[in-house]
GUDORO-335653 format. One line per 4 residues: number of its first residue (from 0); their letters; for each residue y negated, x negated, z of C-alpha. Coordinates in steps of 0.5 Angstrom, whole numbers, plus 2048, in hexadecimal, padded with zeros to 3 digits. Last residue first. Example, Ala and Ser with C-alpha at 12.3 -4.5 7.8 and 13.67 -1.06 7.14 Angstrom:
2
1) sa) 802/7E5/80E; 809/7E7/810
# end
This chain:
276
275) xxxx) 5BD/81E/845; 5B7/81B/845; 5B9/812/845; 5B5/810/84A
271) xxxx) 5B2/809/849; 5B2/803/84E; 5AC/7FE/84F; 5AD/7F8/84F
267) xxxx) 5B3/7F4/852; 5B3/7EE/857; 5B8/7E9/856; 5C0/7E8/857
263) xxxx) 5C1/7EE/852; 5C7/7F1/856; 5C3/7EF/85D; 5BC/7F1/85A
259) xxxx) 5BF/7F8/858; 5C0/7FA/85E; 5B9/7FD/861; 5B7/7FE/859
255) xxxx) 5BD/802/858; 5BC/806/85E; 5B5/808/85C; 5B8/809/855
251) xxxx) 5BC/810/859; 5BF/814/852; 5C0/811/84B; 5BE/80A/84A
247) xxxx) 5BA/807/846; 5B8/800/846; 5B4/7FB/842; 5B4/7F3/842
243) xxxx) 5B0/7EF/83D; 5B1/7E9/83A; 5AE/7E2/83A; 5AC/7DD/835
239) xxxx) 5AF/7DD/82F; 5B3/7E0/82A; 5BB/7DF/827; 5BD/7DC/822
235) xxxx) 5C4/7DD/821; 5C9/7DA/824; 5C6/7DA/82A; 5C9/7E2/82B
231) xxxx) 5D0/7E0/82A; 5D0/7DB/830; 5CB/7E0/833; 5D1/7E5/832
227) xxxx) 5D6/7E1/835; 5D2/7DF/83B; 5D0/7E6/83D; 5D7/7E9/83C
223) xxxx) 5DA/7E3/841; 5D5/7E4/846; 5D6/7EC/846; 5DE/7EA/847
219) xxxx) 5DC/7E6/84D; 5E3/7E3/84E; 5E4/7E0/855; 5E9/7DA/855
215) xxxx) 5EE/7DB/85B; 5ED/7D4/85E; 5E8/7D6/863; 5EC/7DB/867
211) xxxx) 5EE/7E2/866; 5EA/7E6/86B; 5E4/7E2/86D; 5E4/7E0/865
207) xxxx) 5E4/7E8/864; 5DE/7E8/86A; 5D9/7E4/866; 5DB/7E7/85F
203) xxxx) 5D9/7EE/862; 5D3/7ED/85D; 5D6/7EC/857; 5DA/7F2/858
199) xxxx) 5D6/7F8/855; 5D7/7F5/84E; 5DE/7F7/84F; 5E4/7F4/84D
195) xxxx) 5E3/7EF/851; 5E9/7EA/84F; 5ED/7E6/854; 5F0/7DF/853
191) xxxx) 5F6/7DB/856; 5FA/7E1/858; 5FF/7E1/85E; 602/7E7/85D
187) xxxx) 601/7E9/864; 5FA/7E7/864; 5FA/7ED/85E; 5FC/7F2/863
183) xxxx) 5F7/7F0/869; 5F1/7F1/864; 5F0/7F8/865; 5F1/7F7/86D
179) xxxx) 5ED/7F1/86E; 5E8/7F4/86A; 5E6/7FA/86E; 5E5/7F6/874
175) xxxx) 5E1/7F2/870; 5DD/7F7/86D; 5DC/7FB/875; 5D9/7F5/877
171) xxxx) 5D4/7F6/873; 5D2/7F0/86E; 5D4/7F4/868; 5CF/7FA/86B
167) xxxx) 5CA/7FB/866; 5CA/803/866; 5CE/802/85E; 5D2/7FD/860
163) xxxx) 5D5/800/865; 5D6/806/861; 5D9/802/85C; 5DE/7FE/860
159) xxxx) 5E1/804/862; 5E5/805/85C; 5E9/7FE/85D; 5EF/7FF/857
155) xxxx) 5F4/7F9/858; 5F7/7F6/852; 5FC/7F0/852; 5FC/7EC/84B
151) xxxx) 601/7E7/849; 600/7E2/845; 604/7DD/83F; 5FF/7D9/83C
147) xxxx) 5FF/7D7/834; 5F7/7D8/834; 5F7/7DD/82F; 5FD/7E1/831
143) xxxx) 5FB/7E0/839; 5F4/7E3/836; 5F8/7EA/833; 5FC/7EB/839
139) xxxx) 5F4/7EA/83D; 5F2/7EF/839; 5F7/7F4/83A; 5F8/7F3/841
135) xxxx) 5F1/7F4/842; 5F0/7FA/83E; 5F6/7FE/842; 5F2/804/842
131) xxxx) 5F5/805/849; 5F1/800/84C; 5EB/802/848; 5EB/808/84A
127) xxxx) 5EC/806/852; 5E6/802/851; 5E7/7FA/852; 5EC/7F5/855
123) xxxx) 5EF/7F0/851; 5F4/7EB/852; 5F7/7E4/84E; 5FD/7E1/84F
119) xxxx) 5FE/7DC/84A; 5FE/7D6/84F; 5F8/7D2/84C; 5F4/7D8/84B
115) xxxx) 5EC/7D7/847; 5EE/7D7/840; 5F3/7DE/841; 5EC/7E1/845
111) xxxx) 5E8/7DF/841; 5EC/7E3/83B; 5EC/7E8/83F; 5E4/7E9/842
107) xxxx) 5E2/7E8/83B; 5E6/7ED/838; 5E4/7F2/83E; 5DD/7F2/83E
103) xxxx) 5DB/7F6/838; 5D7/7F5/832; 5D4/7FA/82C; 5D1/7F7/827
99) xxxx) 5CC/7FC/823; 5CE/7FE/81C; 5D3/803/81F; 5D1/807/824
95) xxxx) 5D6/80E/824; 5DD/809/822; 5DB/803/827; 5D9/807/82D
91) xxxx) 5DF/80A/82C; 5E3/804/82C; 5DF/802/833; 5E0/808/836
87) xxxx) 5E7/807/83B; 5E6/800/83D; 5E0/7FE/83B; 5DD/805/83E
83) xxxx) 5E1/802/845; 5DF/7FC/845; 5D7/7FE/844; 5D3/7F9/841
79) xxxx) 5D3/7FB/83A; 5CF/7F7/838; 5CB/7FA/831; 5C8/7F6/82B
75) xxxx) 5C1/7F6/827; 5BE/7FB/82C; 5B9/7FF/828; 5B7/802/82F
71) xxxx) 5BA/80A/82C; 5C1/807/82C; 5C1/806/833; 5C2/80E/835
67) xxxx) 5C7/80E/830; 5CB/809/833; 5CA/80D/83A; 5CC/814/837
63) xxxx) 5D2/810/833; 5D5/80C/83A; 5D3/813/83E; 5D8/817/839
59) xxxx) 5DE/811/838; 5DE/812/840; 5DE/819/841; 5E4/818/83C
55) xxxx) 5E8/813/83F; 5E7/817/845; 5E2/815/84B; 5E4/811/852
51) xxxx) 5E3/80A/84E; 5DB/80D/84C; 5D8/80C/853; 5D2/80E/852
47) xxxx) 5D0/815/84F; 5C9/814/850; 5C8/80E/851; 5C9/80C/84A
43) xxxx) 5C7/806/849; 5C2/805/842; 5BF/7FE/841; 5BA/7FB/83B
39) xxxx) 5BB/7F4/83A; 5B7/7F0/836; 5B9/7E9/835; 5B5/7E3/836
35) xxxx) 5B9/7E1/83C; 5C0/7E1/838; 5C4/7DD/83D; 5C1/7DE/843
31) xxxx) 5BE/7E5/841; 5C6/7E7/83F; 5C8/7E4/846; 5C5/7EA/84A
27) xxxx) 5C5/7EE/845; 5CC/7EE/847; 5CC/7EF/84E; 5C8/7F5/84C
23) xxxx) 5CD/7F7/84A; 5CF/7FA/851; 5CA/7FF/853; 5CD/805/84F
19) xxxx) 5D1/808/84A; 5CE/801/846; 5CB/7FF/840; 5C7/7FB/83C
15) xxxx) 5C4/7FB/835; 5C1/7F4/833; 5BB/7F4/830; 5B9/7ED/82A
11) xxxx) 5B6/7F1/824; 5B0/7F5/82A; 5B0/7FD/82A; 5A9/7FD/82F
7) xxxx) 5AB/7FF/836; 5AB/805/838; 5A4/809/83A; 5A6/810/838
3) xxxx) 5AC/810/83B; 5B4/80F/839; 5B7/818/838; 5BF/819/83B
# end
């Protein structure tokens, strides 16, 4: 991948954020609120979404290519705004990009869920790759030991939610019907906390609450990641003013612009197409 010649100038405080598609904008939304002076360069791999149906080796290759593209902008921190990549490729990214801090979304989401649960019964929804990796079970077990809590985890893959989100159909009747089927086993398990284990899932919060009820606490793994990163970065002197946001995609920039504002919560500027 090559960046265009009109790329943003490198700055000392620049976050590089990437996802398989548009879902990572939910993380960017929280980062812009919590770290408003930081520049953000975002890459959505819309030509190859979803990652959740790909092999681990393919996901690691795609993740490396996305990270390599973002390093061209002099980013000082890399945020993996994708649960699938966080589950299967985080260690390879840390190895291949030593010296560049890399944050995933699974550990912060797991820690937030353990803190929130009252009964210890935690549900997780995500892509097939994320669920099959059992990464959330591992991180929840670690967080539970540290918190002195006993927890049980019930996980369910929800593969149709990513394409529904990418098409802007999170509030549709089709989405509600799909969620009833996906969430029925978790409802039967009487969970009191549910981790949204995919950054494409926050737009479905209203529909999820209509199925599970408002007593179930929803954990947005992307928001948890943004909060943790903001706490860490605020400990050092940061930039002032308002940072910029520049978005790149590997396909269909107009669709990204049209749907992206729903994820970002504000208007988007120009979205740049990355030559393949």
